[in-house]
C-alpha positions as CSV (number, residue, x, y, z in Angstrom):
1,M,8.5,-9.5,-13.6
2,E,11.3,-11.6,-14.8
3,T,15.0,-11.1,-15.5
4,K,16.7,-12.1,-18.7
5,S,17.6,-15.4,-17.1
6,G,13.9,-16.1,-16.4
7,H,14.0,-15.6,-12.6
8,A,11.3,-13.7,-10.9
9,T,12.1,-10.3,-9.3
10,L,10.3,-8.3,-6.8
11,D,11.5,-4.9,-8.0
12,F,7.9,-3.8,-8.6
13,V,6.8,-4.5,-5.1
14,S,6.9,-1.7,-2.5
15,D,7.1,-4.2,0.4
16,P,8.8,-7.5,-0.7
17,K,8.7,-8.9,2.8
18,R,5.0,-8.5,3.0
19,L,4.6,-10.2,-0.4
20,L,6.7,-13.1,0.8
21,E,4.5,-13.4,3.9
22,D,1.4,-13.3,1.8
23,L,2.7,-16.0,-0.5
24,R,3.0,-18.3,2.6
25,L,-0.8,-17.9,3.4
26,P,-3.0,-21.0,3.0
27,A,-4.4,-21.3,-0.6
28,E,-7.9,-20.2,0.4
29,E,-6.6,-17.0,2.0
30,R,-4.3,-16.3,-1.0
31,A,-7.3,-16.8,-3.3
32,A,-9.3,-14.3,-1.3
33,L,-6.4,-11.8,-1.3
34,A,-6.0,-12.3,-5.1
35,G,-9.7,-11.7,-5.6
36,A,-9.6,-8.5,-3.5
37,L,-6.6,-7.2,-5.5
38,I,-8.3,-8.0,-8.8
39,E,-11.5,-6.3,-7.7
40,S,-9.5,-3.2,-6.8
41,L,-8.5,-3.0,-10.5
42,D,-12.0,-3.2,-11.8
43,L,-12.7,0.5,-11.5
44,E,-14.5,0.7,-14.8
45,V,-16.5,-2.5,-14.5
46,D,-19.7,-0.8,-13.2
47,E,-19.6,1.7,-16.1
48,V,-19.1,-1.1,-18.6
49,E,-21.9,-3.2,-17.1
50,A,-24.2,-0.1,-17.1
51,A,-23.4,0.5,-20.8
52,W,-24.1,-3.1,-21.7
53,S,-27.3,-3.0,-19.8
54,V,-28.5,0.0,-21.8
55,E,-27.4,-1.7,-25.1
56,I,-29.2,-4.9,-24.2
57,G,-32.3,-3.0,-23.4
58,R,-32.1,-1.2,-26.7
59,R,-31.7,-4.5,-28.6
60,L,-34.6,-6.1,-26.7
61,E,-36.8,-3.1,-27.6
62,R,-35.9,-3.6,-31.3
63,V,-36.7,-7.3,-31.1
64,D,-40.0,-6.7,-29.3
65,A,-41.0,-4.0,-31.8
66,G,-40.3,-6.4,-34.7
67,V,-37.6,-4.1,-36.1
68,A,-34.6,-6.4,-35.5
69,K,-33.9,-9.2,-37.9
70,T,-33.4,-12.4,-36.0
71,I,-31.8,-15.7,-37.1
72,P,-31.9,-19.2,-35.6
73,W,-29.2,-20.1,-33.1
74,S,-27.8,-22.7,-35.4
75,E,-27.1,-20.0,-38.0
76,A,-25.7,-17.6,-35.5
77,R,-23.4,-20.3,-34.1
78,R,-22.3,-21.2,-37.6
79,R,-21.4,-17.5,-38.3
80,I,-19.6,-17.1,-35.0
81,L,-17.5,-20.2,-35.6
82,A,-16.8,-19.1,-39.2
83,A,-15.7,-15.7,-38.0
84,A,-13.4,-17.3,-35.4
85,G,-11.9,-19.5,-38.1
86,R,-13.4,-22.8,-36.8
87,A,-15.8,-25.0,-38.6
88,S,-18.8,-26.4,-36.7
89,N,-19.0,-30.1,-36.2
90,A,-22.3,-29.9,-34.3
């Protein structure tokens, strides 16, 4: 969080002293702590990954059955870049 002057505030932190102590940890320990905090936010990741796994399985079944229309990677890449508003130089 920042104030209007652009300075950081710790108003959102329940224990500012603890945060300041954690910020003094060596980089490797701060990275591990950051990773643990981010993981704690990923509550829905397992559900999303499971849904994608089902979708990938469904798509592979369509390819294996010859139902899905496939295109070469070069064409897929061209379409992706065009949709993103970038021309392909490769």
